[in-house]
N, C-alpha and C positions, 0 to 999 in steps of 0.2 A: 480419454480424461473430460471430467465436467468443465464448464467454464465459470467462472466467477467474475462478478462487476466490483471492482476496488475504487470507493470513492473516498477521496482526504476530506476529512471534515475539521483538521484543527492544524494549526499552523508549526512550521520547525522553529520558529523562532527561538532562543533558547535552549534548543536541543542539543544530544551529540551530534557531532560530526557523523557518527556510526550509522545514525538514526536519519541524519539529511540525506546520506549518500543511497541508504536504502530506498526513502521516499523517492529518489531520483531515478535508482534502479528499476523502480515499478512502473516508473512512465509519468510520475505526478509531478506536482511541484506548486502546485497552487490550491487553495480551499474551493471544494465542490468540484475538482476537475475530476473525470472516471476514467477508466481503461477496462477493458474486458480481456480477461487472460486466460489460459488454460492453468488447472490447477494441476501443480506436479508437487514433489517434496520439497524444490530450489524455493515456488512461491508460497507455498505454505510456511516455510521458515521467514521468509521476509514478512509474510503477514503476522507472523507471531511477535518479529520485534519490532514491529511499529503497529499495533493491534489498537494502542490508545489513540492513534493519531487518525486513523481511517476507519470505515465501516465496509462489510463484506456482505453482498449479496449472489447468492446462488442461481443460476439464469436455466 
């Protein structure tokens, strides 16, 4: 599987609880925090859910 770098670029203030929990599950929580994860179907679904709050870069 490919690895991707996910960076949070927008705040979760005034967002639905589901989006806040998805950000937490990805290992984010603060703006400009980044994580590197293996791209699998579960992560792809999380990315799709909060794509307006993050940027994704392939490694």
